All heavy atoms as a GROMACS GRO file, in nm:
protein
  617
    1MET      N    1   0.085  -0.119   0.000
    1MET     CA    2   0.000   0.001   0.000
    1MET      C    3   0.090   0.123   0.000
    1MET      O    4   0.182   0.135   0.078
    1MET     CB    5  -0.092  -0.001   0.122
    1MET     CG    6  -0.169   0.126   0.143
    1MET     SD    7  -0.263   0.118   0.294
    1MET     CE    8  -0.344   0.272   0.283
    2THR      N    9   0.060   0.216  -0.087
    2THR     CA   10   0.133   0.342  -0.094
    2THR      C   11   0.052   0.447  -0.019
    2THR      O   12  -0.065   0.468  -0.050
    2THR     CB   13   0.155   0.385  -0.239
    2THR    OG1   14   0.224   0.281  -0.307
    2THR    CG2   15   0.234   0.512  -0.245
    3THR      N   16   0.116   0.511   0.076
    3THR     CA   17   0.050   0.614   0.153
    3THR      C   18   0.121   0.746   0.129
    3THR      O   19   0.242   0.752   0.137
    3THR     CB   20   0.054   0.581   0.305
    3THR    OG1   21  -0.001   0.452   0.325
    3THR    CG2   22  -0.024   0.681   0.385
    4ARG      N   23   0.046   0.850   0.098
    4ARG     CA   24   0.102   0.982   0.072
    4ARG      C   25   0.099   1.062   0.201
    4ARG      O   26  -0.006   1.070   0.266
    4ARG     CB   27   0.020   1.053  -0.036
    4ARG     CG   28   0.076   1.187  -0.073
    4ARG     CD   29   0.005   1.245  -0.193
    4ARG     NE   30   0.049   1.378  -0.215
    4ARG     CZ   31  -0.011   1.487  -0.164
    4ARG    NH1   32  -0.116   1.474  -0.089
    4ARG    NH2   33   0.036   1.606  -0.190
    5PHE      N   34   0.212   1.119   0.236
    5PHE     CA   35   0.223   1.197   0.358
    5PHE      C   36   0.259   1.342   0.326
    5PHE      O   37   0.344   1.365   0.242
    5PHE     CB   38   0.331   1.142   0.450
    5PHE     CG   39   0.301   1.007   0.507
    5PHE    CD1   40   0.347   0.892   0.446
    5PHE    CD2   41   0.225   0.996   0.621
    5PHE    CE1   42   0.320   0.767   0.500
    5PHE    CE2   43   0.196   0.873   0.674
    5PHE     CZ   44   0.243   0.757   0.614
    6GLU      N   45   0.197   1.432   0.396
    6GLU     CA   46   0.238   1.572   0.386
    6GLU      C   47   0.332   1.607   0.502
    6GLU      O   48   0.403   1.705   0.496
    6GLU     CB   49   0.114   1.661   0.388
    6GLU     CG   50   0.029   1.646   0.262
    6GLU     CD   51  -0.094   1.733   0.262
    6GLU    OE1   52  -0.105   1.824   0.345
    6GLU    OE2   53  -0.178   1.710   0.176
    7ASN      N   54   0.330   1.526   0.607
    7ASN     CA   55   0.414   1.547   0.724
    7ASN      C   56   0.533   1.454   0.713
    7ASN      O   57   0.522   1.332   0.722
    7ASN     CB   58   0.332   1.516   0.850
    7ASN     CG   59   0.407   1.539   0.977
    7ASN    OD1   60   0.526   1.510   0.987
    7ASN    ND2   61   0.338   1.593   1.076
    8GLY      N   62   0.651   1.513   0.696
    8GLY     CA   63   0.774   1.434   0.679
    8GLY      C   64   0.809   1.347   0.797
    8GLY      O   65   0.854   1.234   0.781
    9ILE      N   66   0.788   1.396   0.919
    9ILE     CA   67   0.820   1.319   1.038
    9ILE      C   68   0.729   1.198   1.049
    9ILE      O   69   0.776   1.087   1.076
    9ILE     CB   70   0.811   1.408   1.163
    9ILE    CG1   71   0.918   1.516   1.158
    9ILE    CG2   72   0.824   1.323   1.291
    9ILE    CD1   73   0.907   1.621   1.266
   10LEU      N   74   0.601   1.216   1.025
   10LEU     CA   75   0.508   1.104   1.029
   10LEU      C   76   0.545   1.000   0.924
   10LEU      O   77   0.540   0.881   0.950
   10LEU     CB   78   0.364   1.154   1.008
   10LEU     CG   79   0.254   1.049   1.012
   10LEU    CD1   80   0.256   0.975   1.143
   10LEU    CD2   81   0.120   1.113   0.986
   11CYS      N   82   0.584   1.046   0.808
   11CYS     CA   83   0.626   0.956   0.702
   11CYS      C   84   0.747   0.872   0.745
   11CYS      O   85   0.748   0.750   0.724
   11CYS     CB   86   0.661   1.036   0.575
   11CYS     SG   87   0.716   0.934   0.436
   12GLU      N   88   0.844   0.933   0.809
   12GLU     CA   89   0.962   0.861   0.855
   12GLU      C   90   0.925   0.754   0.960
   12GLU      O   91   0.972   0.642   0.952
   12GLU     CB   92   1.062   0.958   0.918
   12GLU     CG   93   1.134   1.044   0.816
   12GLU     CD   94   1.231   1.140   0.885
   12GLU    OE1   95   1.290   1.102   0.989
   12GLU    OE2   96   1.246   1.250   0.832
   13VAL      N   97   0.840   0.791   1.053
   13VAL     CA   98   0.798   0.695   1.156
   13VAL      C   99   0.722   0.581   1.093
   13VAL      O  100   0.745   0.465   1.125
   13VAL     CB  101   0.712   0.765   1.264
   13VAL    CG1  102   0.652   0.664   1.360
   13VAL    CG2  103   0.795   0.870   1.338
   14TYR      N  104   0.633   0.612   1.000
   14TYR     CA  105   0.554   0.509   0.933
   14TYR      C  106   0.646   0.412   0.859
   14TYR      O  107   0.632   0.291   0.871
   14TYR     CB  108   0.455   0.573   0.836
   14TYR     CG  109   0.371   0.474   0.760
   14TYR    CD1  110   0.249   0.431   0.812
   14TYR    CD2  111   0.412   0.424   0.636
   14TYR    CE1  112   0.171   0.339   0.742
   14TYR    CE2  113   0.334   0.332   0.568
   14TYR     CZ  114   0.215   0.290   0.621
   14TYR     OH  115   0.138   0.199   0.553
   15GLU      N  116   0.741   0.465   0.785
   15GLU     CA  117   0.831   0.379   0.706
   15GLU      C  118   0.918   0.292   0.793
   15GLU      O  119   0.953   0.181   0.755
   15GLU     CB  120   0.917   0.466   0.613
   15GLU     CG  121   0.837   0.524   0.499
   15GLU     CD  122   0.917   0.618   0.410
   15GLU    OE1  123   1.030   0.651   0.445
   15GLU    OE2  124   0.863   0.660   0.307
   16LYS      N  125   0.954   0.339   0.913
   16LYS     CA  126   1.035   0.260   1.006
   16LYS      C  127   0.951   0.151   1.075
   16LYS      O  128   1.000   0.044   1.105
   16LYS     CB  129   1.102   0.347   1.111
   16LYS     CG  130   1.214   0.432   1.057
   16LYS     CD  131   1.272   0.517   1.166
   16LYS     CE  132   1.381   0.608   1.109
   16LYS     NZ  133   1.435   0.697   1.212
   17ALA      N  134   0.826   0.183   1.103
   17ALA     CA  135   0.743   0.093   1.182
   17ALA      C  136   0.666  -0.012   1.100
   17ALA      O  137   0.646  -0.124   1.146
   17ALA     CB  138   0.643   0.173   1.265
   18VAL      N  139   0.622   0.026   0.981
   18VAL     CA  140   0.540  -0.063   0.900
   18VAL      C  141   0.625  -0.126   0.791
   18VAL      O  142   0.690  -0.056   0.718
   18VAL     CB  143   0.421   0.014   0.838
   18VAL    CG1  144   0.338  -0.073   0.748
   18VAL    CG2  145   0.337   0.078   0.950
   19PRO      N  146   0.630  -0.252   0.775
   19PRO     CA  147   0.561  -0.360   0.847
   19PRO      C  148   0.645  -0.427   0.952
   19PRO      O  149   0.598  -0.524   1.012
   19PRO     CB  150   0.526  -0.456   0.734
   19PRO     CG  151   0.645  -0.451   0.644
   19PRO     CD  152   0.687  -0.305   0.651
   20GLU      N  153   0.767  -0.381   0.981
   20GLU     CA  154   0.855  -0.451   1.071
   20GLU      C  155   0.800  -0.459   1.214
   20GLU      O  156   0.811  -0.562   1.278
   20GLU     CB  157   0.995  -0.385   1.078
   20GLU     CG  158   1.080  -0.415   0.957
   20GLU     CD  159   1.060  -0.310   0.848
   20GLU    OE1  160   1.024  -0.196   0.880
   20GLU    OE2  161   1.079  -0.343   0.730
   21LEU      N  162   0.745  -0.350   1.267
   21LEU     CA  163   0.699  -0.348   1.407
   21LEU      C  164   0.549  -0.365   1.421
   21LEU      O  165   0.501  -0.420   1.521
   21LEU     CB  166   0.741  -0.215   1.471
   21LEU     CG  167   0.889  -0.186   1.470
   21LEU    CD1  168   0.919  -0.048   1.528
   21LEU    CD2  169   0.966  -0.291   1.550
   22VAL      N  170   0.474  -0.314   1.326
   22VAL     CA  171   0.326  -0.316   1.332
   22VAL      C  172   0.271  -0.311   1.192
   22VAL      O  173   0.337  -0.260   1.100
   22VAL     CB  174   0.277  -0.198   1.420
   22VAL    CG1  175   0.304  -0.065   1.356
   22VAL    CG2  176   0.130  -0.209   1.455
   23ASP      N  177   0.151  -0.366   1.173
   23ASP     CA  178   0.090  -0.359   1.039
   23ASP      C  179   0.028  -0.221   1.018
   23ASP      O  180   0.020  -0.138   1.108
   23ASP     CB  181  -0.012  -0.469   1.020
   23ASP     CG  182  -0.133  -0.462   1.111
   23ASP    OD1  183  -0.148  -0.362   1.186
   23ASP    OD2  184  -0.215  -0.554   1.110
   24ASP      N  185  -0.012  -0.196   0.895
   24ASP     CA  186  -0.068  -0.066   0.856
   24ASP      C  187  -0.187  -0.026   0.944
   24ASP      O  188  -0.194   0.085   0.996
   24ASP     CB  189  -0.110  -0.069   0.709
   24ASP     CG  190  -0.163   0.063   0.660
   24ASP    OD1  191  -0.082   0.157   0.648
   24ASP    OD2  192  -0.286   0.072   0.638
   25GLU      N  193  -0.281  -0.117   0.962
   25GLU     CA  194  -0.400  -0.088   1.042
   25GLU      C  195  -0.363  -0.057   1.188
   25GLU      O  196  -0.417   0.036   1.248
   25GLU     CB  197  -0.495  -0.207   1.037
   25GLU     CG  198  -0.626  -0.181   1.110
   25GLU     CD  199  -0.723  -0.298   1.098
   25GLU    OE1  200  -0.714  -0.375   1.002
   25GLU    OE2  201  -0.806  -0.310   1.188
   26GLY      N  202  -0.273  -0.136   1.243
   26GLY     CA  203  -0.228  -0.113   1.382
   26GLY      C  204  -0.159   0.022   1.396
   26GLY      O  205  -0.177   0.091   1.499
   27PHE      N  206  -0.078   0.060   1.299
   27PHE     CA  207  -0.010   0.190   1.303
   27PHE      C  208  -0.111   0.301   1.314
   27PHE      O  209  -0.100   0.390   1.398
   27PHE     CB  210   0.077   0.208   1.178
   27PHE     CG  211   0.144   0.345   1.172
   27PHE    CD1  212   0.264   0.364   1.237
   27PHE    CD2  213   0.085   0.450   1.104
   27PHE    CE1  214   0.325   0.490   1.232
   27PHE    CE2  215   0.146   0.573   1.100
   27PHE     CZ  216   0.266   0.594   1.164
   28TRP      N  217  -0.210   0.300   1.224
   28TRP     CA  218  -0.309   0.408   1.223
   28TRP      C  219  -0.399   0.406   1.344
   28TRP      O  220  -0.436   0.510   1.400
   28TRP     CB  221  -0.391   0.407   1.094
   28TRP     CG  222  -0.303   0.446   0.978
   28TRP    CD1  223  -0.267   0.367   0.874
   28TRP    CD2  224  -0.238   0.573   0.959
   28TRP    NE1  225  -0.181   0.434   0.791
   28TRP    CE2  226  -0.162   0.563   0.840
   28TRP    CE3  227  -0.238   0.692   1.027
   28TRP    CZ2  228  -0.087   0.666   0.790
   28TRP    CZ3  229  -0.162   0.799   0.978
   28TRP    CH2  230  -0.087   0.785   0.862
   29PHE      N  231  -0.433   0.289   1.395
   29PHE     CA  232  -0.511   0.280   1.518
   29PHE      C  233  -0.438   0.346   1.632
   29PHE      O  234  -0.491   0.428   1.706
   29PHE     CB  235  -0.542   0.134   1.550
   29PHE     CG  236  -0.617   0.118   1.679
   29PHE    CD1  237  -0.754   0.132   1.682
   29PHE    CD2  238  -0.550   0.091   1.797
   29PHE    CE1  239  -0.824   0.120   1.801
   29PHE    CE2  240  -0.620   0.077   1.917
   29PHE     CZ  241  -0.758   0.091   1.918
   30ARG      N  242  -0.310   0.312   1.649
   30ARG     CA  243  -0.229   0.370   1.755
   30ARG      C  244  -0.208   0.521   1.737
   30ARG      O  245  -0.214   0.597   1.834
   30ARG     CB  246  -0.092   0.301   1.763
   30ARG     CG  247  -0.103   0.160   1.808
   30ARG     CD  248   0.030   0.091   1.800
   30ARG     NE  249   0.020  -0.050   1.836
   30ARG     CZ  250   0.119  -0.121   1.882
   30ARG    NH1  251   0.237  -0.067   1.900
   30ARG    NH2  252   0.101  -0.248   1.910
   31TYR      N  253  -0.188   0.560   1.613
   31TYR     CA  254  -0.167   0.703   1.584
   31TYR      C  255  -0.290   0.783   1.627
   31TYR      O  256  -0.279   0.881   1.701
   31TYR     CB  257  -0.139   0.723   1.435
   31TYR     CG  258  -0.134   0.868   1.394
   31TYR    CD1  259  -0.021   0.946   1.420
   31TYR    CD2  260  -0.242   0.928   1.332
   31TYR    CE1  261  -0.016   1.079   1.383
   31TYR    CE2  262  -0.239   1.060   1.292
   31TYR     CZ  263  -0.125   1.136   1.320
   31TYR     OH  264  -0.121   1.267   1.283
   32PHE      N  265  -0.407   0.745   1.579
   32PHE     CA  266  -0.528   0.821   1.612
   32PHE      C  267  -0.570   0.808   1.758
   32PHE      O  268  -0.627   0.902   1.815
   32PHE     CB  269  -0.644   0.782   1.518
   32PHE     CG  270  -0.621   0.839   1.379
   32PHE    CD1  271  -0.596   0.756   1.273
   32PHE    CD2  272  -0.625   0.976   1.357
   32PHE    CE1  273  -0.574   0.807   1.146
   32PHE    CE2  274  -0.603   1.029   1.230
   32PHE     CZ  275  -0.576   0.943   1.124
   33TYR      N  276  -0.535   0.697   1.821
   33TYR     CA  277  -0.560   0.683   1.965
   33TYR      C  278  -0.478   0.787   2.042
   33TYR      O  279  -0.528   0.855   2.130
   33TYR     CB  280  -0.522   0.542   2.010
   33TYR     CG  281  -0.535   0.520   2.158
   33TYR    CD1  282  -0.658   0.493   2.215
   33TYR    CD2  283  -0.423   0.526   2.242
   33TYR    CE1  284  -0.671   0.474   2.353
   33TYR    CE2  285  -0.434   0.508   2.377
   33TYR     CZ  286  -0.556   0.480   2.434
   33TYR     OH  287  -0.567   0.463   2.568
   34ARG      N  288  -0.351   0.800   2.005
   34ARG     CA  289  -0.265   0.898   2.072
   34ARG      C  290  -0.312   1.041   2.047
   34ARG      O  291  -0.308   1.126   2.137
   34ARG     CB  292  -0.119   0.885   2.025
   34ARG     CG  293  -0.054   0.757   2.063
   34ARG     CD  294  -0.019   0.756   2.207
   34ARG     NE  295   0.050   0.631   2.238
   34ARG     CZ  296   0.127   0.617   2.344
   34ARG    NH1  297   0.141   0.713   2.429
   34ARG    NH2  298   0.183   0.501   2.366
   35ILE      N  299  -0.357   1.070   1.924
   35ILE     CA  300  -0.409   1.201   1.894
   35ILE      C  301  -0.530   1.231   1.981
   35ILE      O  302  -0.544   1.341   2.038
   35ILE     CB  303  -0.448   1.212   1.743
   35ILE    CG1  304  -0.324   1.201   1.655
   35ILE    CG2  305  -0.527   1.342   1.714
   35ILE    CD1  306  -0.226   1.313   1.667
   36ASP      N  307  -0.621   1.134   1.994
   36ASP     CA  308  -0.739   1.152   2.077
   36ASP      C  309  -0.703   1.176   2.222
   36ASP      O  310  -0.758   1.265   2.287
   36ASP     CB  311  -0.830   1.028   2.066
   36ASP     CG  312  -0.960   1.046   2.141
   36ASP    OD1  313  -1.031   1.143   2.112
   36ASP    OD2  314  -0.989   0.962   2.228
   37LYS      N  315  -0.607   1.103   2.276
   37LYS     CA  316  -0.565   1.121   2.413
   37LYS      C  317  -0.500   1.257   2.434
   37LYS      O  318  -0.521   1.323   2.534
   37LYS     CB  319  -0.470   1.010   2.460
   37LYS     CG  320  -0.539   0.878   2.474
   37LYS     CD  321  -0.645   0.888   2.581
   37LYS     CE  322  -0.726   0.761   2.594
   37LYS     NZ  323  -0.834   0.771   2.689
   38ALA      N  324  -0.421   1.301   2.337
   38ALA     CA  325  -0.359   1.434   2.346
   38ALA      C  326  -0.466   1.543   2.350
   38ALA      O  327  -0.454   1.641   2.426
   38ALA     CB  328  -0.264   1.457   2.231
   39LYS      N  329  -0.570   1.527   2.269
   39LYS     CA  330  -0.680   1.625   2.271
   39LYS      C  331  -0.752   1.624   2.406
   39LYS      O  332  -0.789   1.730   2.456
   39LYS     CB  333  -0.780   1.594   2.159
   39LYS     CG  334  -0.729   1.627   2.023
   39LYS     CD  335  -0.830   1.592   1.913
   39LYS     CE  336  -0.775   1.621   1.777
   39LYS     NZ  337  -0.872   1.583   1.672
   40GLN      N  338  -0.772   1.507   2.465
   40GLN     CA  339  -0.836   1.499   2.596
   40GLN      C  340  -0.752   1.570   2.701
   40GLN      O  341  -0.806   1.640   2.788
   40GLN     CB  342  -0.860   1.354   2.635
   40GLN     CG  343  -0.967   1.284   2.556
   40GLN     CD  344  -0.986   1.140   2.595
   40GLN    OE1  345  -0.931   1.095   2.697
   40GLN    NE2  346  -1.057   1.066   2.516
   41VAL      N  347  -0.621   1.552   2.697
   41VAL     CA  348  -0.532   1.618   2.794
   41VAL      C  349  -0.540   1.769   2.775
   41VAL      O  350  -0.550   1.845   2.872
   41VAL     CB  351  -0.387   1.568   2.780
   41VAL    CG1  352  -0.290   1.658   2.856
   41VAL    CG2  353  -0.377   1.424   2.827
   42GLU      N  354  -0.541   1.816   2.651
   42GLU     CA  355  -0.551   1.959   2.625
   42GLU      C  356  -0.683   2.014   2.671
   42GLU      O  357  -0.688   2.123   2.732
   42GLU     CB  358  -0.529   1.988   2.476
   42GLU     CG  359  -0.523   2.137   2.444
   42GLU     CD  360  -0.418   2.212   2.527
   42GLU    OE1  361  -0.309   2.158   2.552
   42GLU    OE2  362  -0.449   2.327   2.567
   43GLU      N  363  -0.791   1.942   2.651
   43GLU     CA  364  -0.922   1.986   2.701
   43GLU      C  365  -0.925   1.993   2.853
   43GLU      O  366  -0.981   2.086   2.911
   43GLU     CB  367  -1.032   1.893   2.651
   43GLU     CG  368  -1.059   1.910   2.501
   43GLU     CD  369  -1.151   1.800   2.447
   43GLU    OE1  370  -1.202   1.717   2.524
   43GLU    OE2  371  -1.172   1.800   2.324
   44ALA      N  372  -0.860   1.897   2.920
   44ALA     CA  373  -0.853   1.898   3.065
   44ALA      C  374  -0.772   2.016   3.114
   44ALA      O  375  -0.810   2.081   3.212
   44ALA     CB  376  -0.791   1.767   3.117
   45ARG      N  377  -0.663   2.050   3.045
   45ARG     CA  378  -0.584   2.167   3.082
   45ARG      C  379  -0.666   2.293   3.066
   45ARG      O  380  -0.664   2.381   3.152
   45ARG     CB  381  -0.461   2.179   2.995
   45ARG     CG  382  -0.355   2.079   3.028
   45ARG     CD  383  -0.235   2.098   2.940
   45ARG     NE  384  -0.139   1.993   2.972
   45ARG     CZ  385  -0.030   1.969   2.903
   45ARG    NH1  386  -0.002   2.041   2.798
   45ARG    NH2  387   0.051   1.872   2.939
   46ALA      N  388  -0.737   2.306   2.955
   46ALA     CA  389  -0.818   2.424   2.931
   46ALA      C  390  -0.926   2.436   3.038
   46ALA      O  391  -0.954   2.545   3.089
   46ALA     CB  392  -0.881   2.420   2.790
   47ASP      N  393  -0.988   2.326   3.075
   47ASP     CA  394  -1.090   2.327   3.180
   47ASP      C  395  -1.031   2.366   3.313
   47ASP      O  396  -1.089   2.446   3.388
   47ASP     CB  397  -1.154   2.187   3.192
   47ASP     CG  398  -1.267   2.185   3.291
   47ASP    OD1  399  -1.358   2.272   3.282
   47ASP    OD2  400  -1.266   2.098   3.382
   48LEU      N  401  -0.910   2.318   3.342
   48LEU     CA  402  -0.840   2.354   3.465
   48LEU      C  403  -0.814   2.502   3.471
   48LEU      O  404  -0.837   2.569   3.572
   48LEU     CB  405  -0.711   2.276   3.476
   48LEU     CG  406  -0.628   2.296   3.602
   48LEU    CD1  407  -0.706   2.250   3.725
   48LEU    CD2  408  -0.497   2.218   3.589
   49VAL      N  409  -0.768   2.560   3.359
   49VAL     CA  410  -0.742   2.704   3.353
   49VAL      C  411  -0.873   2.781   3.370
   49VAL      O  412  -0.878   2.878   3.446
   49VAL     CB  413  -0.674   2.740   3.220
   49VAL    CG1  414  -0.670   2.891   3.198
   49VAL    CG2  415  -0.534   2.683   3.216
   50ARG      N  416  -0.980   2.738   3.303
   50ARG     CA  417  -1.110   2.807   3.317
   50ARG      C  418  -1.156   2.806   3.462
   50ARG      O  419  -1.202   2.908   3.514
   50ARG     CB  420  -1.216   2.738   3.231
   50ARG     CG  421  -1.217   2.783   3.086
   50ARG     CD  422  -1.341   2.736   3.013
   50ARG     NE  423  -1.349   2.589   3.004
   50ARG     CZ  424  -1.288   2.516   2.911
   50ARG    NH1  425  -1.217   2.575   2.818
   50ARG    NH2  426  -1.298   2.386   2.911
   51ARG      N  427  -1.142   2.691   3.529
   51ARG     CA  428  -1.186   2.682   3.669
   51ARG      C  429  -1.099   2.769   3.758
   51ARG      O  430  -1.146   2.834   3.852
   51ARG     CB  431  -1.184   2.538   3.717
   51ARG     CG  432  -1.293   2.457   3.653
   51ARG     CD  433  -1.303   2.318   3.711
   51ARG     NE  434  -1.176   2.250   3.692
   51ARG     CZ  435  -1.134   2.146   3.765
   51ARG    NH1  436  -1.210   2.099   3.861
   51ARG    NH2  437  -1.018   2.091   3.740
   52ALA      N  438  -0.969   2.773   3.732
   52ALA     CA  439  -0.878   2.855   3.813
   52ALA      C  440  -0.906   3.003   3.795
   52ALA      O  441  -0.910   3.078   3.893
   52ALA     CB  442  -0.732   2.825   3.776
   53VAL      N  443  -0.932   3.045   3.673
   53VAL     CA  444  -0.960   3.186   3.645
   53VAL      C  445  -1.092   3.227   3.706
   53VAL      O  446  -1.106   3.337   3.761
   53VAL     CB  447  -0.956   3.212   3.493
   53VAL    CG1  448  -1.011   3.350   3.459
   53VAL    CG2  449  -0.815   3.197   3.441
   54SER      N  450  -1.191   3.139   3.702
   54SER     CA  451  -1.324   3.172   3.755
   54SER      C  452  -1.330   3.161   3.907
   54SER      O  453  -1.429   3.200   3.966
   54SER     CB  454  -1.431   3.083   3.692
   54SER     OG  455  -1.420   2.952   3.742
   55GLY      N  456  -1.226   3.107   3.966
   55GLY     CA  457  -1.226   3.089   4.111
   55GLY      C  458  -1.297   2.964   4.156
   55GLY      O  459  -1.308   2.935   4.273
   56GLU      N  460  -1.346   2.890   4.059
   56GLU     CA  461  -1.418   2.764   4.088
   56GLU      C  462  -1.317   2.651   4.092
   56GLU      O  463  -1.229   2.643   4.005
   56GLU     CB  464  -1.516   2.744   3.971
   56GLU     CG  465  -1.582   2.614   3.963
   56GLU     CD  466  -1.660   2.604   3.831
   56GLU    OE1  467  -1.701   2.706   3.772
   56GLU    OE2  468  -1.676   2.491   3.786
   57HIS      N  469  -1.323   2.569   4.192
   57HIS     CA  470  -1.230   2.457   4.199
   57HIS      C  471  -1.282   2.352   4.296
   57HIS      O  472  -1.361   2.380   4.384
   57HIS     CB  473  -1.090   2.500   4.240
   57HIS     CG  474  -1.081   2.559   4.376
   57HIS    ND1  475  -1.073   2.482   4.490
   57HIS    CD2  476  -1.083   2.686   4.418
   57HIS    CE1  477  -1.067   2.561   4.595
   57HIS    NE2  478  -1.074   2.684   4.555
   58ASP      N  479  -1.237   2.233   4.274
   58ASP     CA  480  -1.258   2.128   4.374
   58ASP      C  481  -1.119   2.080   4.413
   58ASP      O  482  -1.024   2.094   4.341
   58ASP     CB  483  -1.345   2.013   4.322
   58ASP     CG  484  -1.288   1.947   4.196
   58ASP    OD1  485  -1.170   1.966   4.167
   58ASP    OD2  486  -1.365   1.874   4.130
   59ASP      N  487  -1.109   2.031   4.533
   59ASP     CA  488  -0.978   1.993   4.582
   59ASP      C  489  -0.928   1.865   4.520
   59ASP      O  490  -0.809   1.837   4.520
   59ASP     CB  491  -0.981   1.978   4.734
   59ASP     CG  492  -0.999   2.114   4.800
   59ASP    OD1  493  -0.955   2.213   4.744
   59ASP    OD2  494  -1.061   2.119   4.908
   60GLU      N  495  -1.017   1.782   4.462
   60GLU     CA  496  -0.976   1.662   4.394
   60GLU      C  497  -0.921   1.695   4.257
   60GLU      O  498  -0.973   1.776   4.188
   60GLU     CB  499  -1.094   1.566   4.378
   60GLU     CG  500  -1.127   1.488   4.501
   60GLU     CD  501  -1.235   1.387   4.471
   60GLU    OE1  502  -1.224   1.316   4.370
   60GLU    OE2  503  -1.330   1.383   4.547
   61ASN      N  504  -0.817   1.624   4.216
   61ASN     CA  505  -0.761   1.635   4.083
   61ASN      C  506  -0.722   1.778   4.044
   61ASN      O  507  -0.727   1.815   3.930
   61ASN     CB  508  -0.855   1.576   3.978
   61ASN     CG  509  -0.867   1.429   3.990
   61ASN    OD1  510  -0.774   1.362   4.030
   61ASN    ND2  511  -0.983   1.379   3.957
   62TRP      N  512  -0.686   1.858   4.140
   62TRP     CA  513  -0.647   1.996   4.111
   62TRP      C  514  -0.514   2.001   4.039
   62TRP      O  515  -0.490   2.088   3.959
   62TRP     CB  516  -0.645   2.077   4.239
   62TRP     CG  517  -0.620   2.224   4.214
   62TRP    CD1  518  -0.512   2.293   4.252
   62TRP    CD2  519  -0.705   2.313   4.145
   62TRP    NE1  520  -0.524   2.423   4.212
   62TRP    CE2  521  -0.642   2.439   4.146
   62TRP    CE3  522  -0.827   2.303   4.083
   62TRP    CZ2  523  -0.696   2.552   4.086
   62TRP    CZ3  524  -0.883   2.415   4.024
   62TRP    CH2  525  -0.816   2.538   4.027
   63GLU      N  526  -0.430   1.902   4.065
   63GLU     CA  527  -0.301   1.899   4.001
   63GLU      C  528  -0.313   1.848   3.858
   63GLU      O  529  -0.374   1.745   3.835
   63GLU     CB  530  -0.204   1.812   4.079
   63GLU     CG  531  -0.169   1.869   4.214
   63GLU     CD  532  -0.070   1.783   4.288
   63GLU    OE1  533   0.012   1.717   4.217
   63GLU    OE2  534  -0.073   1.779   4.410
   64LEU      N  535  -0.251   1.915   3.767
   64LEU     CA  536  -0.257   1.878   3.626
   64LEU      C  537  -0.197   1.742   3.602
   64LEU      O  538  -0.247   1.664   3.522
   64LEU     CB  539  -0.187   1.981   3.539
   64LEU     CG  540  -0.195   1.960   3.390
   64LEU    CD1  541  -0.336   1.950   3.343
   64LEU    CD2  542  -0.121   2.072   3.320
   65GLY      N  543  -0.092   1.707   3.673
   65GLY     CA  544  -0.029   1.577   3.657
   65GLY      C  545  -0.125   1.463   3.683
   65GLY      O  546  -0.122   1.362   3.613
   66SER      N  547  -0.214   1.478   3.781
   66SER     CA  548  -0.306   1.369   3.807
   66SER      C  549  -0.411   1.359   3.697
   66SER      O  550  -0.459   1.251   3.665
   66SER     CB  551  -0.377   1.389   3.943
   66SER     OG  552  -0.455   1.507   3.943
   67ILE      N  553  -0.447   1.471   3.635
   67ILE     CA  554  -0.541   1.469   3.524
   67ILE      C  555  -0.478   1.398   3.404
   67ILE      O  556  -0.538   1.311   3.344
   67ILE     CB  557  -0.584   1.612   3.486
   67ILE    CG1  558  -0.666   1.674   3.598
   67ILE    CG2  559  -0.664   1.611   3.356
   67ILE    CD1  560  -0.694   1.822   3.581
   68GLU      N  561  -0.355   1.437   3.372
   68GLU     CA  562  -0.287   1.374   3.258
   68GLU      C  563  -0.267   1.225   3.281
   68GLU      O  564  -0.292   1.144   3.193
   68GLU     CB  565  -0.150   1.441   3.238
   68GLU     CG  566  -0.159   1.577   3.179
   68GLU     CD  567  -0.022   1.642   3.167
   68GLU    OE1  568   0.070   1.604   3.240
   68GLU    OE2  569  -0.011   1.734   3.087
   69SER      N  570  -0.229   1.188   3.403
   69SER     CA  571  -0.206   1.046   3.433
   69SER      C  572  -0.334   0.966   3.417
   69SER      O  573  -0.334   0.857   3.361
   69SER     CB  574  -0.154   1.029   3.574
   69SER     OG  575  -0.026   1.084   3.584
   70SER      N  576  -0.447   1.020   3.465
   70SER     CA  577  -0.570   0.945   3.455
   70SER      C  578  -0.617   0.935   3.308
   70SER      O  579  -0.665   0.833   3.266
   70SER     CB  580  -0.681   1.007   3.541
   70SER     OG  581  -0.714   1.136   3.495
   71LEU      N  582  -0.597   1.039   3.230
   71LEU     CA  583  -0.638   1.033   3.091
   71LEU      C  584  -0.550   0.943   3.010
   71LEU      O  585  -0.596   0.880   2.912
   71LEU     CB  586  -0.638   1.174   3.028
   71LEU     CG  587  -0.750   1.265   3.072
   71LEU    CD1  588  -0.727   1.403   3.016
   71LEU    CD2  589  -0.885   1.211   3.026
   72LEU      N  590  -0.423   0.934   3.042
   72LEU     CA  591  -0.331   0.854   2.965
   72LEU      C  592  -0.316   0.712   3.023
   72LEU      O  593  -0.235   0.634   2.975
   72LEU     CB  594  -0.195   0.921   2.959
   72LEU     CG  595  -0.194   1.054   2.884
   72LEU    CD1  596  -0.056   1.121   2.897
   72LEU    CD2  597  -0.231   1.034   2.740
   73GLY      N  598  -0.396   0.681   3.125
   73GLY     CA  599  -0.396   0.546   3.181
   73GLY      C  600  -0.274   0.515   3.264
   73GLY      O  601  -0.227   0.402   3.273
   74ARG      N  602  -0.216   0.616   3.326
   74ARG     CA  603  -0.096   0.596   3.408
   74ARG      C  604  -0.127   0.603   3.557
   74ARG      O  605  -0.041   0.634   3.636
   74ARG     CB  606   0.008   0.701   3.373
   74ARG     CG  607   0.057   0.693   3.233
   74ARG     CD  608   0.164   0.798   3.213
   74ARG     NE  609   0.186   0.820   3.074
   74ARG     CZ  610   0.226   0.935   3.022
   74ARG    NH1  611   0.244   1.038   3.100
   74ARG    NH2  612   0.242   0.948   2.895
   75ALA      N  613  -0.247   0.582   3.594
   75ALA     CA  614  -0.289   0.599   3.735
   75ALA      C  615  -0.219   0.498   3.824
   75ALA      O  616  -0.168   0.401   3.790
   75ALA     CB  617  -0.439   0.585   3.748
   0.00000   0.00000   0.00000
């Protein structure tokens, strides 16, 4: 399968990983999974900033590290 990339770095990673480390489908599944998790972390950060600016907060999960860890499955 020939895949056209506009992002040179992504192209390099793809060429190194497929098919030696993972198949094409697995590569894209993992790629989009990581993108989704990164978006969730960014949304959590934005929410944290909104709550801090508004003066609204709860004492649980106030630390950003705990939010990132829970979203990325590192609890």
